[in-house]
TORKOL-4160 file (C-alpha; in steps of 0.2 Angstrom, whole numbers, padded with zeros to 4 digits, m for minus):
403
<pt num="1" X="m0324" Y="1103" Z="1211"/>
<pt num="2" X="m0322" Y="1086" Z="1219"/>
<pt num="3" X="m0316" Y="1070" Z="1212"/>
<pt num="4" X="m0329" Y="1058" Z="1207"/>
<pt num="5" X="m0334" Y="1045" Z="1220"/>
<pt num="6" X="m0335" Y="1027" Z="1213"/>
<pt num="7" X="m0352" Y="1024" Z="1219"/>
<pt num="8" X="m0359" Y="1040" Z="1211"/>
<pt num="9" X="m0365" Y="1039" Z="1193"/>
<pt num="10" X="m0354" Y="1050" Z="1182"/>
<pt num="11" X="m0368" Y="1062" Z="1178"/>
<pt num="12" X="m0371" Y="1066" Z="1196"/>
<pt num="13" X="m0354" Y="1071" Z="1202"/>
<pt num="14" X="m0355" Y="1079" Z="1219"/>
<pt num="15" X="m0348" Y="1096" Z="1225"/>
<pt num="16" X="m0347" Y="1098" Z="1243"/>
<pt num="17" X="m0346" Y="1115" Z="1251"/>
<pt num="18" X="m0344" Y="1117" Z="1269"/>
<pt num="19" X="m0356" Y="1129" Z="1279"/>
<pt num="20" X="m0346" Y="1143" Z="1287"/>
<pt num="21" X="m0351" Y="1155" Z="1301"/>
<pt num="22" X="m0359" Y="1171" Z="1295"/>
<pt num="23" X="m0364" Y="1185" Z="1306"/>
<pt num="24" X="m0377" Y="1198" Z="1303"/>
<pt num="25" X="m0373" Y="1213" Z="1292"/>
<pt num="26" X="m0381" Y="1229" Z="1297"/>
<pt num="27" X="m0389" Y="1238" Z="1282"/>
<pt num="28" X="m0389" Y="1222" Z="1271"/>
<pt num="29" X="m0405" Y="1227" Z="1262"/>
<pt num="30" X="m0397" Y="1243" Z="1256"/>
<pt num="31" X="m0389" Y="1246" Z="1240"/>
<pt num="32" X="m0371" Y="1239" Z="1241"/>
<pt num="33" X="m0357" Y="1253" Z="1243"/>
<pt num="34" X="m0339" Y="1252" Z="1237"/>
<pt num="35" X="m0327" Y="1243" Z="1248"/>
<pt num="36" X="m0314" Y="1254" Z="1257"/>
<pt num="37" X="m0297" Y="1246" Z="1257"/>
<pt num="38" X="m0283" Y="1251" Z="1269"/>
<pt num="39" X="m0268" Y="1244" Z="1277"/>
<pt num="40" X="m0252" Y="1236" Z="1270"/>
<pt num="41" X="m0247" Y="1218" Z="1270"/>
<pt num="42" X="m0239" Y="1214" Z="1287"/>
<pt num="43" X="m0221" Y="1207" Z="1288"/>
<pt num="44" X="m0222" Y="1189" Z="1296"/>
<pt num="45" X="m0211" Y="1187" Z="1312"/>
<pt num="46" X="m0205" Y="1170" Z="1317"/>
<pt num="47" X="m0210" Y="1163" Z="1334"/>
<pt num="48" X="m0196" Y="1155" Z="1344"/>
<pt num="49" X="m0192" Y="1137" Z="1337"/>
<pt num="50" X="m0205" Y="1141" Z="1324"/>
<pt num="51" X="m0219" Y="1136" Z="1335"/>
<pt num="52" X="m0234" Y="1148" Z="1338"/>
<pt num="53" X="m0234" Y="1157" Z="1354"/>
<pt num="54" X="m0249" Y="1156" Z="1365"/>
<pt num="55" X="m0263" Y="1169" Z="1360"/>
<pt num="56" X="m0281" Y="1169" Z="1365"/>
<pt num="57" X="m0288" Y="1180" Z="1351"/>
<pt num="58" X="m0294" Y="1172" Z="1335"/>
<pt num="59" X="m0282" Y="1173" Z="1321"/>
<pt num="60" X="m0282" Y="1168" Z="1302"/>
<pt num="61" X="m0272" Y="1153" Z="1298"/>
<pt num="62" X="m0264" Y="1150" Z="1281"/>
<pt num="63" X="m0248" Y="1142" Z="1272"/>
<pt num="64" X="m0235" Y="1154" Z="1265"/>
<pt num="65" X="m0223" Y="1151" Z="1251"/>
<pt num="66" X="m0210" Y="1147" Z="1264"/>
<pt num="67" X="m0220" Y="1131" Z="1268"/>
<pt num="68" X="m0224" Y="1137" Z="1286"/>
<pt num="69" X="m0240" Y="1139" Z="1295"/>
<pt num="70" X="m0244" Y="1157" Z="1298"/>
<pt num="71" X="m0256" Y="1166" Z="1310"/>
<pt num="72" X="m0262" Y="1183" Z="1306"/>
<pt num="73" X="m0273" Y="1195" Z="1316"/>
<pt num="74" X="m0289" Y="1201" Z="1308"/>
<pt num="75" X="m0282" Y="1219" Z="1308"/>
<pt num="76" X="m0267" Y="1213" Z="1297"/>
<pt num="77" X="m0255" Y="1221" Z="1309"/>
<pt num="78" X="m0247" Y="1205" Z="1316"/>
<pt num="79" X="m0242" Y="1189" Z="1306"/>
<pt num="80" X="m0233" Y="1176" Z="1316"/>
<pt num="81" X="m0223" Y="1162" Z="1307"/>
<pt num="82" X="m0227" Y="1144" Z="1315"/>
<pt num="83" X="m0220" Y="1127" Z="1311"/>
<pt num="84" X="m0217" Y="1120" Z="1294"/>
<pt num="85" X="m0232" Y="1111" Z="1287"/>
<pt num="86" X="m0226" Y="1093" Z="1285"/>
<pt num="87" X="m0224" Y="1084" Z="1269"/>
<pt num="88" X="m0234" Y="1094" Z="1258"/>
<pt num="89" X="m0232" Y="1086" Z="1241"/>
<pt num="90" X="m0235" Y="1100" Z="1228"/>
<pt num="91" X="m0242" Y="1092" Z="1212"/>
<pt num="92" X="m0245" Y="1108" Z="1204"/>
<pt num="93" X="m0263" Y="1113" Z="1202"/>
<pt num="94" X="m0270" Y="1098" Z="1211"/>
<pt num="95" X="m0285" Y="1102" Z="1223"/>
<pt num="96" X="m0279" Y="1099" Z="1241"/>
<pt num="97" X="m0293" Y="1094" Z="1253"/>
<pt num="98" X="m0293" Y="1100" Z="1271"/>
<pt num="99" X="m0304" Y="1101" Z="1286"/>
<pt num="100" X="m0295" Y="1117" Z="1291"/>
<pt num="101" X="m0296" Y="1122" Z="1309"/>
<pt num="102" X="m0307" Y="1113" Z="1322"/>
<pt num="103" X="m0322" Y="1124" Z="1329"/>
<pt num="104" X="m0312" Y="1127" Z="1345"/>
<pt num="105" X="m0297" Y="1133" Z="1336"/>
<pt num="106" X="m0285" Y="1120" Z="1343"/>
<pt num="107" X="m0282" Y="1108" Z="1328"/>
<pt num="108" X="m0278" Y="1110" Z="1310"/>
<pt num="109" X="m0281" Y="1095" Z="1298"/>
<pt num="110" X="m0276" Y="1094" Z="1280"/>
<pt num="111" X="m0270" Y="1081" Z="1266"/>
<pt num="112" X="m0252" Y="1082" Z="1263"/>
<pt num="113" X="m0250" Y="1071" Z="1248"/>
<pt num="114" X="m0243" Y="1057" Z="1259"/>
<pt num="115" X="m0257" Y="1056" Z="1272"/>
<pt num="116" X="m0268" Y="1066" Z="1283"/>
<pt num="117" X="m0259" Y="1078" Z="1295"/>
<pt num="118" X="m0267" Y="1085" Z="1311"/>
<pt num="119" X="m0258" Y="1099" Z="1320"/>
<pt num="120" X="m0261" Y="1102" Z="1338"/>
<pt num="121" X="m0259" Y="1121" Z="1342"/>
<pt num="122" X="m0259" Y="1118" Z="1361"/>
<pt num="123" X="m0248" Y="1103" Z="1363"/>
<pt num="124" X="m0237" Y="1108" Z="1348"/>
<pt num="125" X="m0238" Y="1091" Z="1341"/>
<pt num="126" X="m0242" Y="1083" Z="1324"/>
<pt num="127" X="m0251" Y="1067" Z="1321"/>
<pt num="128" X="m0251" Y="1058" Z="1304"/>
<pt num="129" X="m0264" Y="1045" Z="1297"/>
<pt num="130" X="m0262" Y="1034" Z="1282"/>
<pt num="131" X="m0244" Y="1038" Z="1280"/>
<pt num="132" X="m0235" Y="1027" Z="1266"/>
<pt num="133" X="m0220" Y="1038" Z="1261"/>
<pt num="134" X="m0226" Y="1036" Z="1243"/>
<pt num="135" X="m0238" Y="1049" Z="1236"/>
<pt num="136" X="m0245" Y="1037" Z="1223"/>
<pt num="137" X="m0250" Y="1024" Z="1236"/>
<pt num="138" X="m0257" Y="1036" Z="1249"/>
<pt num="139" X="m0275" Y="1039" Z="1253"/>
<pt num="140" X="m0279" Y="1052" Z="1240"/>
<pt num="141" X="m0287" Y="1068" Z="1245"/>
<pt num="142" X="m0300" Y="1062" Z="1258"/>
<pt num="143" X="m0314" Y="1073" Z="1262"/>
<pt num="144" X="m0313" Y="1079" Z="1280"/>
<pt num="145" X="m0325" Y="1087" Z="1292"/>
<pt num="146" X="m0323" Y="1092" Z="1310"/>
<pt num="147" X="m0338" Y="1088" Z="1322"/>
<pt num="148" X="m0346" Y="1103" Z="1331"/>
<pt num="149" X="m0337" Y="1099" Z="1347"/>
<pt num="150" X="m0320" Y="1097" Z="1339"/>
<pt num="151" X="m0319" Y="1079" Z="1346"/>
<pt num="152" X="m0319" Y="1070" Z="1330"/>
<pt num="153" X="m0313" Y="1071" Z="1312"/>
<pt num="154" X="m0323" Y="1062" Z="1300"/>
<pt num="155" X="m0314" Y="1057" Z="1284"/>
<pt num="156" X="m0320" Y="1049" Z="1268"/>
<pt num="157" X="m0305" Y="1041" Z="1257"/>
<pt num="158" X="m0308" Y="1041" Z="1239"/>
<pt num="159" X="m0297" Y="1026" Z="1233"/>
<pt num="160" X="m0306" Y="1012" Z="1243"/>
<pt num="161" X="m0310" Y="1002" Z="1228"/>
<pt num="162" X="m0328" Y="1008" Z="1228"/>
<pt num="163" X="m0331" Y="1004" Z="1246"/>
<pt num="164" X="m0337" Y="1020" Z="1256"/>
<pt num="165" X="m0328" Y="1021" Z="1272"/>
<pt num="166" X="m0327" Y="1033" Z="1286"/>
<pt num="167" X="m0314" Y="1035" Z="1299"/>
<pt num="168" X="m0316" Y="1044" Z="1316"/>
<pt num="169" X="m0301" Y="1051" Z="1324"/>
<pt num="170" X="m0306" Y="1053" Z="1343"/>
<pt num="171" X="m0297" Y="1068" Z="1350"/>
<pt num="172" X="m0297" Y="1069" Z="1369"/>
<pt num="173" X="m0288" Y="1082" Z="1379"/>
<pt num="174" X="m0270" Y="1079" Z="1374"/>
<pt num="175" X="m0269" Y="1065" Z="1362"/>
<pt num="176" X="m0274" Y="1060" Z="1344"/>
<pt num="177" X="m0280" Y="1042" Z="1341"/>
<pt num="178" X="m0284" Y="1033" Z="1325"/>
<pt num="179" X="m0301" Y="1023" Z="1326"/>
<pt num="180" X="m0305" Y="1008" Z="1315"/>
<pt num="181" X="m0315" Y="1010" Z="1300"/>
<pt num="182" X="m0334" Y="1010" Z="1303"/>
<pt num="183" X="m0344" Y="0996" Z="1294"/>
<pt num="184" X="m0357" Y="1006" Z="1285"/>
<pt num="185" X="m0374" Y="1001" Z="1278"/>
<pt num="186" X="m0374" Y="0997" Z="1260"/>
<pt num="187" X="m0392" Y="0998" Z="1256"/>
<pt num="188" X="m0392" Y="1011" Z="1249"/>
<pt num="189" X="m0373" Y="1012" Z="1248"/>
<pt num="190" X="m0366" Y="1028" Z="1256"/>
<pt num="191" X="m0358" Y="1039" Z="1242"/>
<pt num="192" X="m0350" Y="1053" Z="1252"/>
<pt num="193" X="m0350" Y="1064" Z="1268"/>
<pt num="194" X="m0358" Y="1081" Z="1267"/>
<pt num="195" X="m0354" Y="1087" Z="1285"/>
<pt num="196" X="m0360" Y="1085" Z="1303"/>
<pt num="197" X="m0378" Y="1087" Z="1309"/>
<pt num="198" X="m0373" Y="1087" Z="1328"/>
<pt num="199" X="m0359" Y="1079" Z="1338"/>
<pt num="200" X="m0363" Y="1061" Z="1334"/>
<pt num="201" X="m0373" Y="1062" Z="1318"/>
<pt num="202" X="m0366" Y="1065" Z="1300"/>
<pt num="203" X="m0375" Y="1070" Z="1285"/>
<pt num="204" X="m0371" Y="1058" Z="1271"/>
<pt num="205" X="m0377" Y="1056" Z="1253"/>
<pt num="206" X="m0383" Y="1039" Z="1246"/>
<pt num="207" X="m0390" Y="1033" Z="1229"/>
<pt num="208" X="m0402" Y="1019" Z="1226"/>
<pt num="209" X="m0396" Y="1003" Z="1217"/>
<pt num="210" X="m0399" Y="1010" Z="1200"/>
<pt num="211" X="m0393" Y="1027" Z="1204"/>
<pt num="212" X="m0410" Y="1035" Z="1200"/>
<pt num="213" X="m0412" Y="1043" Z="1217"/>
<pt num="214" X="m0401" Y="1054" Z="1228"/>
<pt num="215" X="m0405" Y="1051" Z="1247"/>
<pt num="216" X="m0399" Y="1063" Z="1260"/>
<pt num="217" X="m0397" Y="1053" Z="1277"/>
<pt num="218" X="m0392" Y="1055" Z="1295"/>
<pt num="219" X="m0379" Y="1043" Z="1300"/>
<pt num="220" X="m0377" Y="1039" Z="1318"/>
<pt num="221" X="m0358" Y="1038" Z="1321"/>
<pt num="222" X="m0359" Y="1028" Z="1337"/>
<pt num="223" X="m0369" Y="1013" Z="1329"/>
<pt num="224" X="m0369" Y="1017" Z="1310"/>
<pt num="225" X="m0388" Y="1017" Z="1308"/>
<pt num="226" X="m0395" Y="1029" Z="1296"/>
<pt num="227" X="m0412" Y="1038" Z="1294"/>
<pt num="228" X="m0417" Y="1046" Z="1278"/>
<pt num="229" X="m0420" Y="1065" Z="1278"/>
<pt num="230" X="m0425" Y="1069" Z="1260"/>
<pt num="231" X="m0423" Y="1061" Z="1242"/>
<pt num="232" X="m0422" Y="1069" Z="1225"/>
<pt num="233" X="m0425" Y="1059" Z="1208"/>
<pt num="234" X="m0412" Y="1061" Z="1195"/>
<pt num="235" X="m0426" Y="1067" Z="1183"/>
<pt num="236" X="m0430" Y="1081" Z="1195"/>
<pt num="237" X="m0412" Y="1086" Z="1197"/>
<pt num="238" X="m0408" Y="1085" Z="1178"/>
<pt num="239" X="m0395" Y="1077" Z="1168"/>
<pt num="240" X="m0377" Y="1083" Z="1170"/>
<pt num="241" X="m0380" Y="1093" Z="1186"/>
<pt num="242" X="m0370" Y="1093" Z="1202"/>
<pt num="243" X="m0378" Y="1094" Z="1219"/>
<pt num="244" X="m0371" Y="1103" Z="1235"/>
<pt num="245" X="m0376" Y="1103" Z="1253"/>
<pt num="246" X="m0373" Y="1116" Z="1267"/>
<pt num="247" X="m0378" Y="1112" Z="1284"/>
<pt num="248" X="m0383" Y="1125" Z="1297"/>
<pt num="249" X="m0373" Y="1126" Z="1313"/>
<pt num="250" X="m0387" Y="1119" Z="1323"/>
<pt num="251" X="m0390" Y="1105" Z="1311"/>
<pt num="252" X="m0408" Y="1109" Z="1309"/>
<pt num="253" X="m0408" Y="1114" Z="1291"/>
<pt num="254" X="m0399" Y="1110" Z="1275"/>
<pt num="255" X="m0396" Y="1121" Z="1260"/>
<pt num="256" X="m0397" Y="1110" Z="1244"/>
<pt num="257" X="m0392" Y="1117" Z="1227"/>
<pt num="258" X="m0388" Y="1111" Z="1210"/>
<pt num="259" X="m0374" Y="1117" Z="1198"/>
<pt num="260" X="m0373" Y="1113" Z="1179"/>
<pt num="261" X="m0359" Y="1100" Z="1176"/>
<pt num="262" X="m0362" Y="1096" Z="1158"/>
<pt num="263" X="m0369" Y="1104" Z="1142"/>
<pt num="264" X="m0387" Y="1098" Z="1145"/>
<pt num="265" X="m0403" Y="1108" Z="1148"/>
<pt num="266" X="m0402" Y="1113" Z="1166"/>
<pt num="267" X="m0414" Y="1120" Z="1178"/>
<pt num="268" X="m0406" Y="1127" Z="1194"/>
<pt num="269" X="m0412" Y="1121" Z="1211"/>
<pt num="270" X="m0410" Y="1130" Z="1228"/>
<pt num="271" X="m0420" Y="1122" Z="1242"/>
<pt num="272" X="m0420" Y="1123" Z="1261"/>
<pt num="273" X="m0423" Y="1106" Z="1270"/>
<pt num="274" X="m0429" Y="1104" Z="1287"/>
<pt num="275" X="m0419" Y="1089" Z="1294"/>
<pt num="276" X="m0432" Y="1084" Z="1307"/>
<pt num="277" X="m0447" Y="1083" Z="1295"/>
<pt num="278" X="m0439" Y="1081" Z="1278"/>
<pt num="279" X="m0449" Y="1095" Z="1271"/>
<pt num="280" X="m0441" Y="1104" Z="1256"/>
<pt num="281" X="m0445" Y="1123" Z="1253"/>
<pt num="282" X="m0439" Y="1131" Z="1236"/>
<pt num="283" X="m0431" Y="1148" Z="1236"/>
<pt num="284" X="m0440" Y="1154" Z="1221"/>
<pt num="285" X="m0438" Y="1172" Z="1223"/>
<pt num="286" X="m0419" Y="1170" Z="1225"/>
<pt num="287" X="m0418" Y="1159" Z="1210"/>
<pt num="288" X="m0427" Y="1172" Z="1199"/>
<pt num="289" X="m0411" Y="1182" Z="1202"/>
<pt num="290" X="m0398" Y="1169" Z="1202"/>
<pt num="291" X="m0406" Y="1157" Z="1189"/>
<pt num="292" X="m0399" Y="1165" Z="1174"/>
<pt num="293" X="m0382" Y="1167" Z="1182"/>
<pt num="294" X="m0382" Y="1148" Z="1187"/>
<pt num="295" X="m0385" Y="1144" Z="1169"/>
<pt num="296" X="m0367" Y="1149" Z="1166"/>
<pt num="297" X="m0357" Y="1148" Z="1182"/>
<pt num="298" X="m0359" Y="1137" Z="1198"/>
<pt num="299" X="m0361" Y="1141" Z="1216"/>
<pt num="300" X="m0343" Y="1141" Z="1222"/>
<pt num="301" X="m0345" Y="1143" Z="1241"/>
<pt num="302" X="m0358" Y="1144" Z="1254"/>
<pt num="303" X="m0357" Y="1154" Z="1271"/>
<pt num="304" X="m0370" Y="1152" Z="1284"/>
<pt num="305" X="m0372" Y="1162" Z="1300"/>
<pt num="306" X="m0375" Y="1151" Z="1315"/>
<pt num="307" X="m0392" Y="1151" Z="1322"/>
<pt num="308" X="m0400" Y="1161" Z="1308"/>
<pt num="309" X="m0406" Y="1159" Z="1291"/>
<pt num="310" X="m0393" Y="1171" Z="1283"/>
<pt num="311" X="m0382" Y="1164" Z="1270"/>
<pt num="312" X="m0369" Y="1171" Z="1258"/>
<pt num="313" X="m0366" Y="1162" Z="1241"/>
<pt num="314" X="m0351" Y="1165" Z="1230"/>
<pt num="315" X="m0354" Y="1163" Z="1211"/>
<pt num="316" X="m0346" Y="1168" Z="1196"/>
<pt num="317" X="m0352" Y="1182" Z="1184"/>
<pt num="318" X="m0361" Y="1180" Z="1168"/>
<pt num="319" X="m0345" Y="1177" Z="1159"/>
<pt num="320" X="m0339" Y="1165" Z="1173"/>
<pt num="321" X="m0325" Y="1178" Z="1177"/>
<pt num="322" X="m0325" Y="1189" Z="1192"/>
<pt num="323" X="m0333" Y="1181" Z="1208"/>
<pt num="324" X="m0349" Y="1188" Z="1214"/>
<pt num="325" X="m0356" Y="1187" Z="1232"/>
<pt num="326" X="m0374" Y="1187" Z="1237"/>
<pt num="327" X="m0382" Y="1189" Z="1254"/>
<pt num="328" X="m0398" Y="1178" Z="1256"/>
<pt num="329" X="m0411" Y="1178" Z="1269"/>
<pt num="330" X="m0418" Y="1160" Z="1269"/>
<pt num="331" X="m0433" Y="1165" Z="1279"/>
<pt num="332" X="m0439" Y="1179" Z="1268"/>
<pt num="333" X="m0432" Y="1172" Z="1251"/>
<pt num="334" X="m0423" Y="1188" Z="1247"/>
<pt num="335" X="m0406" Y="1192" Z="1239"/>
<pt num="336" X="m0394" Y="1206" Z="1239"/>
<pt num="337" X="m0378" Y="1208" Z="1229"/>
<pt num="338" X="m0362" Y="1212" Z="1240"/>
<pt num="339" X="m0349" Y="1224" Z="1234"/>
<pt num="340" X="m0333" Y="1213" Z="1234"/>
<pt num="341" X="m0326" Y="1201" Z="1221"/>
<pt num="342" X="m0315" Y="1189" Z="1230"/>
<pt num="343" X="m0321" Y="1172" Z="1236"/>
<pt num="344" X="m0329" Y="1171" Z="1253"/>
<pt num="345" X="m0319" Y="1159" Z="1264"/>
<pt num="346" X="m0326" Y="1161" Z="1281"/>
<pt num="347" X="m0332" Y="1173" Z="1295"/>
<pt num="348" X="m0321" Y="1177" Z="1310"/>
<pt num="349" X="m0330" Y="1170" Z="1326"/>
<pt num="350" X="m0339" Y="1183" Z="1336"/>
<pt num="351" X="m0337" Y="1197" Z="1323"/>
<pt num="352" X="m0343" Y="1205" Z="1307"/>
<pt num="353" X="m0327" Y="1202" Z="1298"/>
<pt num="354" X="m0327" Y="1191" Z="1283"/>
<pt num="355" X="m0311" Y="1183" Z="1276"/>
<pt num="356" X="m0309" Y="1183" Z="1257"/>
<pt num="357" X="m0296" Y="1176" Z="1245"/>
<pt num="358" X="m0291" Y="1177" Z="1227"/>
<pt num="359" X="m0290" Y="1158" Z="1224"/>
<pt num="360" X="m0305" Y="1146" Z="1225"/>
<pt num="361" X="m0301" Y="1131" Z="1236"/>
<pt num="362" X="m0283" Y="1125" Z="1239"/>
<pt num="363" X="m0272" Y="1121" Z="1225"/>
<pt num="364" X="m0254" Y="1113" Z="1226"/>
<pt num="365" X="m0241" Y="1125" Z="1222"/>
<pt num="366" X="m0253" Y="1139" Z="1218"/>
<pt num="367" X="m0248" Y="1157" Z="1223"/>
<pt num="368" X="m0246" Y="1170" Z="1228"/>
<pt num="369" X="m0263" Y="1173" Z="1234"/>
<pt num="370" X="m0271" Y="1188" Z="1243"/>
<pt num="371" X="m0281" Y="1186" Z="1259"/>
<pt num="372" X="m0291" Y="1200" Z="1265"/>
<pt num="373" X="m0302" Y="1204" Z="1280"/>
<pt num="374" X="m0318" Y="1214" Z="1276"/>
<pt num="375" X="m0327" Y="1221" Z="1291"/>
<pt num="376" X="m0345" Y="1228" Z="1290"/>
<pt num="377" X="m0348" Y="1243" Z="1301"/>
<pt num="378" X="m0365" Y="1248" Z="1309"/>
<pt num="379" X="m0370" Y="1257" Z="1293"/>
<pt num="380" X="m0366" Y="1242" Z="1282"/>
<pt num="381" X="m0350" Y="1251" Z="1275"/>
<pt num="382" X="m0337" Y="1237" Z="1271"/>
<pt num="383" X="m0319" Y="1241" Z="1275"/>
<pt num="384" X="m0306" Y="1229" Z="1268"/>
<pt num="385" X="m0288" Y="1226" Z="1275"/>
<pt num="386" X="m0275" Y="1215" Z="1266"/>
<pt num="387" X="m0269" Y="1201" Z="1278"/>
<pt num="388" X="m0256" Y="1194" Z="1266"/>
<pt num="389" X="m0251" Y="1193" Z="1248"/>
<pt num="390" X="m0241" Y="1178" Z="1250"/>
<pt num="391" X="m0253" Y="1163" Z="1253"/>
<pt num="392" X="m0249" Y="1147" Z="1244"/>
<pt num="393" X="m0257" Y="1130" Z="1242"/>
<pt num="394" X="m0267" Y="1131" Z="1258"/>
<pt num="395" X="m0272" Y="1149" Z="1257"/>
<pt num="396" X="m0285" Y="1148" Z="1271"/>
<pt num="397" X="m0285" Y="1135" Z="1285"/>
<pt num="398" X="m0298" Y="1143" Z="1296"/>
<pt num="399" X="m0297" Y="1152" Z="1313"/>
<pt num="400" X="m0285" Y="1146" Z="1327"/>
<pt num="401" X="m0281" Y="1151" Z="1345"/>
<pt num="402" X="m0264" Y="1146" Z="1351"/>
<pt num="403" X="m0267" Y="1147" Z="1369"/>
């Protein structure tokens, strides 16, 4: 799902899935019921001068076929057209990385093909990094993560000649600034970013000199010092597997999992890691259900409710076709199948509304895609509303507030 990092052995290509807020679903232990669908696709309305007007409620951001940023309300009744997303180079089918909306809903960051673009919803401005005017020489699809306080955007370019670099773009009240590259420790070399642990510490992945051990580390972004959290031997993970990590919102836990990448014997792994102690706890009961499925299809997405041990995983089915979504309680090691078959994209802040989409990730020129909002009522009965059937390329850019 991601390009191979030069520092990573080819048999250990990494898949990164961002942790997304998940709210408690009432009645989640009950047998899933059919999803009730209602509502029609709203007709977008253009804001004056194609800038988003002020609004204080949370709205879902996406790119439409017209190339504009759109903001749609979670009830699907209002879809406002915003500015054109600059310089999106559509190399058909290419995965387009993005950090999406910042946690405070003010900024949107994405890779355009010519560089990294950051849209400021408040100041109505756009800042660009690494712009070359030539897609072939631009920084290619850097991984991007917002800090929890929305003050920094951490990025990891992929075409740096094997040298792992991270840039931090400090974001004060009204301006965007570009910070010099951090000089990172190379023993062991850092292979890639995996998210933020808190406002000043990043979760990074590293390998030993021989590539035999994967090490998860905490990187202090203020002085680049690292501390190991947990390590995994290649023999433990298995040949041809991919690993992924999702970080809880408070940074206290990591969900670590493996997917089968090649046709080798494969034993799925699903662990909870305590970032303070480094202790690793296997979710053996969950694996008893998911294990046979993960032999055929990977974990595509992870959604984690802040402050809890409730997680949703999106996998394929036995035939790697229709997506399946699983509600998992990390504390009790239990799992429940959810009754919808689109990819889980994120949970609307402060609600029981899950946003789902028909496309995995963001692909250049891909569309039309359907975005839906699935709300779980007190009884656990899910009701779905179509938000749009015309999302393209960046089908989901997170949640924004334009005030």
